C-alpha positions as a Markdown table, in Angstrom:
| # | Residue | x | y | z |
|---|---|---|---|---|
| 1 | Met | -8.8 | -52.1 | 31.6 |
| 2 | Lys | -6.4 | -54.7 | 31.7 |
| 3 | Phe | -3.8 | -55.1 | 34.7 |
| 4 | Gly | -0.9 | -57.3 | 34.3 |
| 5 | Pro | 0.2 | -59.8 | 37.4 |
| 6 | Gly | 1.9 | -57.2 | 39.4 |
| 7 | Asp | 0.3 | -56.5 | 42.9 |
| 8 | Val | -1.7 | -54.0 | 44.4 |
| 9 | Asp | 0.7 | -51.5 | 46.8 |
| 10 | Gly | -1.5 | -51.8 | 49.8 |
| 11 | Ser | 0.6 | -49.7 | 51.7 |
| 12 | Gln | -1.1 | -46.6 | 50.1 |
| 13 | Val | -4.6 | -47.5 | 50.7 |
| 14 | Glu | -6.8 | -46.8 | 54.0 |
| 15 | Asp | -9.8 | -48.9 | 53.8 |
| 16 | Arg | -12.1 | -47.1 | 56.2 |
| 17 | Arg | -15.4 | -48.6 | 54.8 |
| 18 | Gly | -18.0 | -49.7 | 57.4 |
| 19 | Gly | -15.7 | -48.1 | 60.1 |
| 20 | Gly | -18.7 | -46.0 | 61.9 |
| 21 | Gly | -17.0 | -42.6 | 60.6 |
| 22 | Met | -17.9 | -39.1 | 61.8 |
| 23 | Arg | -21.3 | -38.3 | 60.4 |
| 24 | Ile | -22.2 | -35.3 | 58.5 |
| 25 | Gly | -24.7 | -32.8 | 60.3 |
| 26 | Ala | -26.8 | -30.2 | 58.8 |
| 27 | Gly | -25.4 | -27.3 | 56.5 |
| 28 | Ala | -22.5 | -29.5 | 55.1 |
| 29 | Gly | -24.8 | -31.2 | 52.3 |
| 30 | Gly | -24.7 | -30.4 | 48.6 |
| 31 | Leu | -23.3 | -32.4 | 45.7 |
| 32 | Gly | -20.0 | -32.0 | 44.6 |
| 33 | Val | -17.7 | -33.8 | 42.1 |
| 34 | Val | -14.3 | -33.9 | 41.3 |
| 35 | Gly | -12.3 | -31.3 | 43.0 |
| 36 | Leu | -9.7 | -29.2 | 45.2 |
| 37 | Val | -11.2 | -29.5 | 48.3 |
| 38 | Ala | -15.2 | -30.6 | 49.1 |
| 39 | Tyr | -15.7 | -27.2 | 50.8 |
| 40 | Met | -15.2 | -25.5 | 47.2 |
| 41 | Ile | -17.3 | -27.4 | 45.9 |
| 42 | Ile | -20.3 | -27.3 | 48.0 |
| 43 | Asn | -20.0 | -23.5 | 48.1 |
| 44 | Ala | -19.8 | -22.9 | 44.8 |
| 45 | Phe | -23.4 | -25.3 | 43.9 |
| 46 | Ser | -25.1 | -23.8 | 47.2 |
| 47 | Ser | -24.4 | -20.2 | 47.2 |
| 48 | Gly | -23.3 | -19.5 | 43.6 |
| 49 | Arg | -19.8 | -18.3 | 44.9 |
| 50 | Ala | -16.6 | -19.3 | 45.8 |
| 51 | Pro | -15.4 | -18.9 | 49.0 |
| 52 | Thr | -12.9 | -16.2 | 49.8 |
| 53 | Ala | -9.3 | -16.6 | 50.8 |
| 54 | Glu | -10.0 | -15.8 | 54.4 |
| 55 | Glu | -12.9 | -18.3 | 54.3 |
| 56 | Leu | -10.8 | -21.1 | 53.2 |
| 57 | Glu | -8.0 | -20.3 | 56.0 |
| 58 | Arg | -10.7 | -20.3 | 58.5 |
| 59 | Leu | -12.1 | -23.6 | 57.4 |
| 60 | Arg | -8.3 | -25.0 | 57.3 |
| 61 | Gln | -7.9 | -24.2 | 60.3 |
| 62 | Ala | -11.1 | -25.5 | 61.8 |
| 63 | Ala | -10.5 | -28.7 | 60.0 |
| 64 | Gln | -7.4 | -29.3 | 62.1 |
| 65 | Gln | -8.7 | -28.4 | 65.0 |
| 66 | Arg | -12.0 | -31.1 | 64.2 |
| 67 | Gly | -9.2 | -33.6 | 63.0 |
| 68 | Ser | -7.3 | -33.6 | 66.2 |
| 69 | Ser | -10.4 | -34.0 | 68.4 |
| 70 | Asn | -12.0 | -37.0 | 65.9 |
| 71 | Asp | -8.7 | -38.7 | 65.0 |
| 72 | Asn | -7.1 | -41.5 | 66.7 |
| 73 | Gly | -3.9 | -41.1 | 64.9 |
| 74 | Thr | -4.0 | -42.5 | 61.8 |
| 75 | Gly | -5.9 | -40.1 | 59.9 |
| 76 | Ala | -9.2 | -42.3 | 60.4 |
| 77 | Ala | -12.3 | -41.4 | 62.3 |
| 78 | Thr | -12.5 | -42.7 | 65.9 |
| 79 | Gly | -13.5 | -46.5 | 65.8 |
| 80 | Ser | -12.9 | -46.8 | 62.0 |
| 81 | Lys | -11.2 | -50.2 | 60.7 |
| 82 | Thr | -8.6 | -50.4 | 58.3 |
| 83 | Thr | -8.3 | -53.6 | 56.2 |
| 84 | Pro | -5.5 | -54.1 | 54.2 |
| 85 | Ile | -6.4 | -54.5 | 50.3 |
| 86 | Val | -3.6 | -57.0 | 48.8 |
| 87 | Gly | -3.1 | -59.5 | 45.9 |
| 88 | Ser | -2.9 | -59.7 | 42.0 |
| 89 | Cys | -4.3 | -57.2 | 39.9 |
| 90 | Glu | -4.4 | -59.4 | 37.2 |
| 91 | Gly | -8.1 | -59.7 | 35.7 |
| 92 | Val | -9.6 | -57.0 | 38.6 |
| 93 | Thr | -12.4 | -55.0 | 37.1 |
| 94 | Ser | -14.6 | -52.6 | 38.7 |
| 95 | Lys | -17.5 | -55.2 | 38.7 |
| 96 | Thr | -15.7 | -58.0 | 40.2 |
| 97 | Asp | -14.1 | -56.1 | 43.1 |
| 98 | Pro | -14.7 | -52.5 | 43.1 |
| 99 | Ala | -12.4 | -51.7 | 46.0 |
| 100 | Lys | -9.5 | -53.9 | 45.0 |
| 101 | Phe | -10.0 | -52.1 | 41.0 |
| 102 | Ile | -9.5 | -48.7 | 42.6 |
| 103 | Ala | -6.6 | -49.2 | 44.6 |
| 104 | Cys | -4.8 | -51.4 | 41.4 |
| 105 | Val | -5.6 | -48.0 | 39.5 |
| 106 | Glu | -4.0 | -46.1 | 42.4 |
| 107 | Thr | -0.8 | -48.3 | 42.4 |
| 108 | Asn | -0.9 | -47.7 | 38.4 |
| 109 | Ile | -1.1 | -44.2 | 38.6 |
| 110 | Gln | 1.8 | -43.7 | 41.3 |
| 111 | Ser | 4.1 | -46.0 | 39.6 |
| 112 | Phe | 3.5 | -43.8 | 36.5 |
| 113 | Trp | 4.3 | -40.5 | 37.9 |
| 114 | Lys | 7.0 | -41.7 | 40.1 |
| 115 | Glu | 8.8 | -42.9 | 36.7 |
| 116 | Ser | 7.5 | -39.5 | 35.0 |
| 117 | Phe | 9.3 | -37.6 | 38.1 |
| 118 | Asp | 12.3 | -39.6 | 37.7 |
| 119 | Lys | 12.9 | -39.2 | 34.1 |
| 120 | Arg | 11.8 | -35.6 | 34.1 |
| 121 | Gly | 14.1 | -34.7 | 36.5 |
| 122 | Lys | 10.9 | -33.1 | 38.9 |
| 123 | Gly | 12.6 | -34.5 | 42.3 |
| 124 | Gln | 11.2 | -37.2 | 44.6 |
| 125 | Tyr | 7.7 | -38.4 | 44.1 |
| 126 | Val | 6.3 | -38.7 | 47.3 |
| 127 | Pro | 3.5 | -41.1 | 47.3 |
| 128 | Ser | -0.3 | -40.1 | 48.5 |
| 129 | Lys | -2.5 | -42.5 | 50.4 |
| 130 | Leu | -6.0 | -43.2 | 48.9 |
| 131 | Val | -8.7 | -43.1 | 51.6 |
| 132 | Leu | -11.9 | -45.6 | 50.7 |
| 133 | Phe | -14.8 | -44.7 | 53.3 |
| 134 | Thr | -18.5 | -45.5 | 53.4 |
| 135 | Asp | -20.9 | -42.8 | 53.9 |
| 136 | Ser | -18.4 | -40.4 | 55.6 |
| 137 | Thr | -15.3 | -39.6 | 57.6 |
| 138 | Thr | -12.8 | -37.2 | 58.6 |
| 139 | Ser | -10.2 | -35.1 | 56.4 |
| 140 | Gly | -7.4 | -32.5 | 56.9 |
| 141 | Cys | -9.8 | -30.5 | 54.4 |
| 142 | Gly | -12.6 | -30.8 | 57.0 |
| 143 | Ser | -15.9 | -33.6 | 56.8 |
| 144 | Ala | -15.8 | -35.8 | 53.7 |
| 145 | Ser | -19.2 | -37.5 | 52.5 |
| 146 | Ala | -20.5 | -39.4 | 49.3 |
| 147 | Ser | -22.3 | -36.3 | 48.6 |
| 148 | Thr | -19.2 | -34.3 | 48.1 |
| 149 | Gly | -17.3 | -36.7 | 45.7 |
| 150 | Pro | -14.1 | -37.6 | 45.3 |
| 151 | Phe | -11.4 | -35.1 | 46.4 |
| 152 | Tyr | -7.5 | -34.4 | 47.1 |
| 153 | Cys | -6.9 | -32.8 | 50.5 |
| 154 | Pro | -3.6 | -31.0 | 50.0 |
| 155 | Ala | -3.7 | -30.2 | 54.1 |
| 156 | Asp | -3.2 | -34.2 | 54.6 |
| 157 | Lys | -2.2 | -34.9 | 51.0 |
| 158 | Lys | -4.6 | -38.0 | 50.5 |
| 159 | Val | -7.2 | -38.8 | 48.3 |
| 160 | Phe | -10.7 | -39.5 | 49.6 |
| 161 | Leu | -13.6 | -41.7 | 48.1 |
| 162 | Asp | -16.7 | -43.2 | 48.5 |
| 163 | Leu | -17.2 | -45.7 | 45.9 |
| 164 | Gly | -20.9 | -44.9 | 45.9 |
| 165 | Phe | -20.0 | -41.7 | 43.9 |
| 166 | Phe | -19.8 | -43.9 | 40.9 |
| 167 | Arg | -23.2 | -45.1 | 40.7 |
| 168 | Glu | -24.4 | -41.6 | 41.1 |
| 169 | Leu | -22.0 | -40.4 | 38.4 |
| 170 | Glu | -24.0 | -43.0 | 36.0 |
| 171 | Thr | -27.7 | -42.5 | 37.4 |
| 172 | Arg | -27.9 | -38.9 | 38.3 |
| 173 | Phe | -25.7 | -37.2 | 35.5 |
| 174 | Gly | -25.5 | -39.8 | 32.7 |
| 175 | Ala | -22.3 | -40.9 | 32.4 |
| 176 | Gln | -21.1 | -44.2 | 30.8 |
| 177 | Gly | -19.7 | -45.7 | 33.3 |
| 178 | Gly | -16.6 | -48.1 | 32.8 |
| 179 | Asp | -13.3 | -49.3 | 34.1 |
| 180 | Phe | -11.4 | -46.7 | 32.2 |
| 181 | Ala | -14.3 | -43.5 | 33.3 |
| 182 | Glu | -13.8 | -44.7 | 36.8 |
| 183 | Ala | -9.6 | -44.7 | 36.6 |
| 184 | Tyr | -10.2 | -40.9 | 34.9 |
| 185 | Val | -11.6 | -39.8 | 38.0 |
| 186 | Ile | -8.6 | -41.0 | 40.4 |
| 187 | Ala | -6.3 | -40.4 | 37.9 |
| 188 | His | -7.8 | -36.4 | 38.2 |
| 189 | Glu | -7.2 | -36.6 | 41.8 |
| 190 | Tyr | -3.8 | -37.6 | 41.9 |
| 191 | Gly | -3.1 | -35.1 | 39.2 |
| 192 | His | -4.0 | -32.7 | 42.1 |
| 193 | His | -1.2 | -34.5 | 44.2 |
| 194 | Val | 1.2 | -33.9 | 41.4 |
| 195 | Gln | 0.2 | -30.1 | 41.3 |
| 196 | Asp | 0.7 | -29.8 | 45.3 |
| 197 | Leu | 4.4 | -31.6 | 45.0 |
| 198 | Leu | 5.2 | -29.2 | 42.1 |
| 199 | Gly | 4.2 | -26.1 | 43.8 |
| 200 | Arg | 1.2 | -25.1 | 41.7 |
| 201 | Glu | -1.3 | -25.8 | 44.3 |
| 202 | Thr | 0.2 | -23.6 | 46.7 |
| 203 | Lys | 0.6 | -20.8 | 43.9 |
| 204 | Met | -2.7 | -21.1 | 43.0 |
| 205 | Arg | -3.5 | -20.2 | 46.7 |
| 206 | Glu | -1.6 | -17.5 | 47.2 |
| 207 | Glu | -2.9 | -15.9 | 44.1 |
| 208 | Ala | -6.5 | -16.1 | 44.8 |
| 209 | Ala | -5.2 | -14.9 | 48.1 |
| 210 | Arg | -3.7 | -11.3 | 46.3 |
| 211 | His | -6.4 | -11.6 | 43.7 |
| 212 | Pro | -9.9 | -13.0 | 45.3 |
| 213 | Ser | -12.0 | -11.7 | 42.5 |
| 214 | Asp | -9.9 | -14.2 | 40.3 |
| 215 | Gln | -10.2 | -17.2 | 42.5 |
| 216 | Asn | -13.0 | -19.3 | 40.4 |
| 217 | Ala | -10.7 | -18.5 | 37.2 |
| 218 | Leu | -7.7 | -19.9 | 39.0 |
| 219 | Ser | -9.9 | -22.7 | 40.5 |
| 220 | Val | -10.9 | -23.4 | 36.8 |
| 221 | Lys | -7.4 | -23.7 | 35.6 |
| 222 | Leu | -6.1 | -25.8 | 38.4 |
| 223 | Glu | -9.2 | -28.2 | 37.8 |
| 224 | Leu | -8.4 | -28.8 | 34.1 |
| 225 | Gln | -4.4 | -28.9 | 34.4 |
| 226 | Ala | -5.5 | -32.0 | 36.7 |
| 227 | Asp | -7.6 | -33.3 | 33.9 |
| 228 | Cys | -4.6 | -33.0 | 31.6 |
| 229 | Tyr | -2.5 | -34.7 | 34.1 |
| 230 | Ala | -5.3 | -37.7 | 34.1 |
| 231 | Gly | -5.0 | -38.0 | 30.4 |
| 232 | Val | -1.1 | -37.9 | 30.6 |
| 233 | Trp | -1.2 | -41.0 | 32.9 |
| 234 | Gly | -4.0 | -42.3 | 30.2 |
| 235 | His | -1.7 | -41.8 | 27.3 |
| 236 | Gly | 1.0 | -44.2 | 29.2 |
| 237 | Ala | -1.7 | -46.6 | 30.2 |
| 238 | Tyr | -3.0 | -46.9 | 26.7 |
| 239 | Ala | 0.8 | -47.3 | 25.5 |
| 240 | Lys | 1.3 | -50.3 | 27.6 |
| 241 | Gly | -1.7 | -52.1 | 26.5 |
| 242 | Thr | -3.8 | -51.4 | 29.8 |
| 243 | Val | -6.2 | -49.6 | 27.8 |
| 244 | Glu | -8.2 | -50.5 | 25.1 |
| 245 | Lys | -9.0 | -47.6 | 22.3 |
| 246 | Asp | -13.1 | -47.9 | 23.0 |
| 247 | Glu | -12.5 | -47.1 | 26.7 |
| 248 | Ile | -11.2 | -43.7 | 26.0 |
| 249 | Ala | -14.6 | -43.0 | 25.2 |
| 250 | Gln | -15.7 | -43.5 | 28.7 |
| 251 | Ala | -13.4 | -41.6 | 30.2 |
| 252 | Leu | -14.3 | -38.5 | 27.7 |
| 253 | Asp | -17.8 | -39.0 | 28.7 |
| 254 | Ala | -17.0 | -38.8 | 32.2 |
| 255 | Ala | -15.0 | -35.5 | 31.7 |
| 256 | Ser | -18.4 | -34.1 | 30.0 |
| 257 | Ala | -20.6 | -35.4 | 33.2 |
| 258 | Val | -18.6 | -33.6 | 36.0 |
| 259 | Gly | -18.6 | -30.2 | 33.7 |
| 260 | Asp | -20.1 | -27.4 | 35.7 |
| 261 | Asp | -22.2 | -26.4 | 33.0 |
| 262 | Arg | -24.2 | -29.9 | 32.9 |
| 263 | Ile | -24.2 | -29.9 | 36.9 |
| 264 | Gln | -25.4 | -26.4 | 37.2 |
| 265 | Lys | -28.1 | -27.3 | 34.9 |
| 266 | Glu | -28.9 | -30.5 | 36.5 |
| 267 | Met | -29.2 | -28.8 | 40.0 |
| 268 | Arg | -30.4 | -25.4 | 39.1 |
| 269 | Gly | -32.0 | -25.6 | 35.6 |
| 270 | Arg | -29.7 | -22.7 | 34.8 |
| 271 | Val | -25.7 | -22.4 | 33.6 |
| 272 | Gln | -23.7 | -19.3 | 35.4 |
| 273 | Pro | -20.6 | -19.5 | 33.8 |
| 274 | Glu | -19.2 | -16.9 | 36.0 |
| 275 | Thr | -19.6 | -19.5 | 39.0 |
| 276 | Phe | -17.6 | -22.3 | 37.4 |
| 277 | Thr | -14.9 | -23.8 | 39.5 |
| 278 | His | -13.8 | -26.7 | 37.5 |
| 279 | Gly | -14.6 | -25.6 | 34.0 |
| 280 | Ser | -17.3 | -27.0 | 31.2 |
| 281 | Ser | -18.0 | -30.3 | 30.0 |
| 282 | Ala | -16.1 | -28.9 | 26.7 |
| 283 | Met | -13.3 | -27.5 | 28.5 |
| 284 | Arg | -12.7 | -30.9 | 30.7 |
| 285 | Gln | -12.8 | -33.4 | 27.7 |
| 286 | Lys | -10.6 | -30.8 | 25.9 |
| 287 | Trp | -7.8 | -30.9 | 28.3 |
| 288 | Phe | -8.2 | -34.5 | 29.1 |
| 289 | Gly | -7.6 | -34.9 | 25.4 |
| 290 | Val | -4.6 | -32.9 | 25.3 |
| 291 | Gly | -3.0 | -35.2 | 28.1 |
| 292 | Met | -4.2 | -38.3 | 26.4 |
| 293 | Ser | -2.9 | -37.5 | 22.7 |
| 294 | Thr | 0.5 | -36.0 | 23.9 |
| 295 | Gly | 1.5 | -37.9 | 27.0 |
| 296 | Asp | 3.6 | -35.1 | 28.1 |
| 297 | Pro | 2.5 | -32.8 | 31.2 |
| 298 | Ser | 4.4 | -29.8 | 30.0 |
| 299 | Gln | 1.6 | -29.3 | 27.4 |
| 300 | Cys | -0.8 | -29.1 | 30.5 |
| 301 | Asp | -0.2 | -25.3 | 31.2 |
| 302 | Thr | -3.7 | -24.4 | 31.4 |
| 303 | Phe | -2.5 | -21.1 | 33.6 |
| 304 | Gly | -0.4 | -19.9 | 30.6 |
| 305 | Glu | -3.1 | -20.1 | 28.5 |
């Protein structure tokens, strides 16, 4: 990826790395990937089933209580330090400055969606902060750790990321890696924020409460739409020359690496489609490709398919 001379918008980044955030206790482990909330991912891969609507509601309430007792008023764990990420994005890569690179990607993504909302008459785009942390921290959706992977929390409308996730994506799941692969992961999480702003996340949660047996299928549709939205952003970035053509393969490979079937085979040695919460590798590649090829959010109607 190639960034122009624009600056990173440091106001939308909370850098909690090295801040001594809350440690994760026993029973909160398990590998997750890009997703709605960390709990849904952990539960799906550890017990083989999705949580019920009642369990999710109890989780949200417990998370709010934990947040009030562990928070210092800024959303960061007690004792954490916030360091601003500032300066030009020109020439920054995931190798030269990993944190700044991600912050520059975040700035680019949110600028794109603000412009898209304005152009399509979708109302005001409200930015979502990106929280960078080391090992573990707290969120409105509960504890966050490197093992749960990046996620968007609708309770506090923030994206959470431990940069160590990208190493695991390459070493454990065999993704090619690269700048655009990392950018795809961040764009997917901001796709969830777009869903939240448009009311799709709320509708999905309400529908899941009415039809608990459909919860996994609804979760898959939500995740695939976020993949498609990531592709919509990628289309715009490619059109502006930010992304090279050969880098698109990196993002497609990353989408494949975080497919439910590939992860389940790695973790369990077998695949159980009925427990999917994010979609298969093929499905994730397909919907990222729809967004990437069309650049049109209206083509990302995974719920109407």
